[in-house]
MARMIDO-168021 format. One line per 2 residues: for each residue x, z, y of N, C-alpha, C. Coordinates in Angstrom, 3 decimals, m for minus. Atoms other than C-alpha are relative to their C-alpha. Layout:
N
X Z Y X Z Y X Z Y  ... $
This chain:
93
1.138 0.464 0.756 65.882 108.294 65.188 0.286 m0.021 m1.490  m0.331 0.045 1.428 67.747 107.981 61.899 m0.365 1.295 m0.702 $
0.306 m1.290 0.602 67.165 111.673 61.314 m1.497 0.228 m0.148  1.446 m0.201 0.027 63.397 111.340 61.874 m0.735 m0.964 m0.917 $
0.675 1.017 0.798 62.605 108.229 59.802 0.652 m0.130 m1.375  m0.535 0.229 1.340 62.971 107.637 56.066 0.627 m1.394 m0.060 $
m0.622 1.314 0.165 65.059 104.703 54.856 m1.025 m1.085 m0.301  1.039 0.988 0.325 61.848 103.012 53.631 m1.174 0.044 0.984 $
1.026 m0.072 m1.039 59.907 103.613 56.885 m0.610 m1.377 0.257  0.663 1.221 m0.459 57.307 101.000 57.833 m1.133 0.361 0.947 $
0.974 m0.234 m1.059 54.779 100.602 60.611 m0.941 m1.185 0.114  0.958 1.031 m0.378 51.613 98.671 61.383 m0.208 0.167 1.496 $
0.091 m0.092 m1.451 51.768 97.932 65.110 m1.381 m0.444 0.464  1.350 0.241 m0.502 48.719 97.498 67.353 m0.437 m1.462 m0.108 $
0.352 1.413 0.170 48.883 93.694 66.983 m0.391 m0.320 m1.435  0.299 0.216 1.404 48.413 94.114 63.239 1.211 m0.401 m0.826 $
m1.216 0.386 0.731 51.964 93.075 62.353 0.538 1.189 m0.781  m0.626 m1.008 0.839 53.739 94.966 59.595 1.502 m0.069 0.221 $
m1.431 m0.054 m0.259 57.255 96.064 60.477 0.661 0.956 m0.967  m0.776 m0.849 0.898 59.846 97.474 58.093 1.269 0.441 0.690 $
m1.247 m0.524 m0.559 62.805 99.635 59.003 1.175 m0.642 m0.717  m1.228 0.537 0.576 66.138 97.950 58.466 1.136 0.427 0.915 $
m1.005 m0.572 m0.881 68.947 100.036 59.917 1.190 m0.913 0.218  m1.147 0.880 m0.153 71.563 97.345 59.370 m0.220 m1.082 1.057 $
0.294 1.102 m0.909 69.791 94.794 61.598 m0.739 0.426 1.260  0.842 m0.441 m1.114 67.832 96.920 64.072 0.712 1.034 0.848 $
m0.481 m1.006 m0.932 69.021 98.760 67.142 m1.212 0.509 0.766  1.153 m0.574 m0.676 66.402 101.125 68.472 0.382 0.488 1.386 $
m0.183 m0.500 m1.359 66.142 101.753 72.177 m1.391 0.278 0.550  1.293 m0.392 m0.502 63.255 103.628 73.714 0.093 0.349 1.474 $
0.101 m0.364 m1.404 62.346 103.782 77.377 m0.985 1.159 0.106  0.930 m1.121 m0.156 60.670 106.978 78.571 m1.381 m0.503 0.429 $
1.363 0.337 m0.405 56.890 106.816 78.930 m0.710 1.268 0.449  0.874 m1.102 m0.386 54.320 109.006 80.622 m1.212 m0.076 m0.912 $
1.107 0.015 0.949 51.735 109.999 78.046 m0.565 1.402 m0.173  0.674 m1.254 0.295 49.223 112.687 77.218 m0.445 m0.054 m1.455 $
0.356 m0.087 1.414 48.866 113.703 73.571 m1.107 1.041 m0.148  1.072 m0.962 0.280 45.649 115.356 72.370 m0.516 m0.228 m1.419 $
0.629 0.091 1.321 43.652 115.931 69.198 1.033 m0.095 m1.129  m1.068 0.016 1.000 46.904 116.458 67.266 m0.441 0.843 m1.194 $
0.483 m0.686 1.193 45.935 117.359 63.704 0.903 m0.301 m1.190  m0.751 0.131 1.251 47.943 117.969 60.528 m0.982 0.051 m1.160 $
0.838 0.051 1.193 46.247 117.013 57.263 0.932 0.070 m1.214  m0.885 m0.103 1.159 48.270 118.366 54.303 m0.533 m0.840 m1.163 $
0.357 0.816 1.162 48.276 115.966 51.344 0.522 0.631 m1.283  m0.638 m0.727 1.101 50.719 117.664 48.980 0.957 0.987 0.642 $
m0.963 m0.955 m0.561 53.385 120.323 49.384 1.069 m0.704 0.834  m1.054 0.712 m0.715 55.840 117.668 50.609 m0.463 m1.219 0.771 $
0.542 1.147 m0.735 53.510 115.165 52.343 m1.083 0.475 0.963  0.993 m0.354 m1.014 51.496 115.510 55.567 m0.442 m1.268 0.718 $
0.578 1.093 m0.784 49.165 113.032 57.279 m0.293 0.561 1.388  0.149 m0.476 m1.381 49.229 113.414 61.094 m0.835 m1.007 0.787 $
0.784 0.866 m0.877 46.646 112.038 63.539 0.004 0.587 1.409  0.076 m0.456 m1.382 46.531 112.199 67.329 m0.455 m1.131 0.915 $
0.429 0.931 m1.039 45.261 110.518 70.481 1.099 m0.027 1.051  m1.045 0.151 m1.012 47.762 109.138 73.018 m0.559 m0.815 1.161 $
0.458 0.697 m1.208 46.777 108.196 76.584 1.203 m0.232 0.893  m1.064 0.378 m0.922 49.220 106.325 78.827 m0.662 m0.388 1.328 $
0.721 0.237 m1.256 47.747 106.658 82.369 0.503 m1.212 0.779  m0.544 1.111 m0.783 50.102 104.136 84.013 m0.436 m1.352 m0.560 $
0.428 1.250 0.649 49.062 101.466 81.498 m1.509 m0.070 m0.182  1.449 m0.102 0.231 45.420 102.608 81.418 m0.308 m0.376 m1.447 $
0.089 0.341 1.416 45.762 102.526 77.649 m0.157 1.265 m0.838  0.199 m1.086 0.951 44.513 104.791 74.893 0.217 m0.552 m1.398 $
m0.197 0.390 1.392 45.636 104.613 71.281 m0.291 1.184 m0.901  0.123 m0.986 1.071 44.795 106.479 68.105 1.194 m0.233 m0.900 $
m1.234 0.117 0.772 47.927 107.181 66.098 m0.118 0.801 m1.286  m0.066 m0.738 1.256 48.554 108.231 62.523 1.358 m0.243 m0.633 $
m1.287 0.141 0.673 51.654 108.833 60.456 0.008 0.874 m1.246  m0.213 m0.788 1.202 52.728 110.103 57.080 1.437 0.515 0.043 $
m1.299 m0.663 m0.009 55.586 112.602 56.985 0.280 0.546 m1.390  m0.409 m0.506 1.315 57.528 113.549 53.848 1.176 0.953 0.173 $
m1.089 m0.970 m0.027 59.867 116.435 53.172 1.151 m0.553 m0.847  m1.166 0.586 0.656 63.309 115.001 52.328 1.198 0.917 0.235 $
m1.166 m0.880 m0.094 66.201 117.350 51.594 m0.183 1.098 1.050  0.276 m1.110 m0.905 64.551 120.156 53.566 m0.348 m0.397 1.425 $
0.340 0.469 m1.358 63.749 117.978 56.631 m1.237 m0.888 m0.053  1.177 0.859 m0.083 60.480 116.358 57.664 0.389 m1.329 0.628 $
m0.298 1.348 m0.486 60.778 112.582 58.105 m1.259 m0.862 m0.078  1.148 0.883 m0.034 58.249 109.929 59.023 0.237 m1.201 m0.922 $
m0.102 1.148 0.906 57.621 107.320 56.319 m0.885 m1.147 0.441  0.963 1.029 m0.425 54.666 105.455 57.864 m0.582 0.375 1.347 $
0.648 m0.226 m1.297 53.141 105.048 61.332 m0.925 m1.170 0.303  0.896 1.044 m0.468 50.189 103.132 62.740 m0.605 0.426 1.327 $
0.650 m0.223 m1.278 48.873 102.831 66.286 m1.072 m1.050 0.205  1.122 0.902 m0.223 45.482 101.334 67.103 m0.477 0.170 1.426 $
0.470 m0.047 m1.382 44.486 100.481 70.666 m1.510 0.217 m0.001  1.439 m0.274 m0.136 41.094 101.922 71.627 m0.514 m0.892 1.137 $
0.548 0.847 m1.062 39.054 99.315 73.560 m0.605 0.846 1.113  0.514 m0.767 m1.150 38.030 100.454 77.059 m1.458 0.392 m0.159 $
1.429 m0.303 0.154 34.332 100.275 76.152 m0.243 1.107 m1.020  0.168 m1.045 1.008 34.926 102.770 73.311 0.492 1.355 0.481 $
m0.533 m1.283 m0.477 36.580 105.474 75.454 m1.037 0.808 0.726 $
C-alpha cells in the first residue's frame, strides 16, 4: 500500500469521518472482498492529476457505494492522494 498512497493521503469514510494516513502509527491489513466494479471513469484534471469515479457493489453485504479518488503522478508513479466512499441507500439503487 505504501507504493500506492502518497505520504499526505487522506480519506472521508462512509460514516463521514476524516482519516489521515500516518505510516508510523498505522498498520494496514485488508481482508479479501467480493465486489463488482462498474462505471469506472477517469477525469483528467491536469497532466499530473486525475479524478477517478466508480460504482462498487458488494453482493454478500447487499451494499452499493459510489467511490471517488484523486491520483497524482509522483516520481513517475501514480499514487492516490484522496479517497471517498459514499453508501448508496437501498431506495436509491
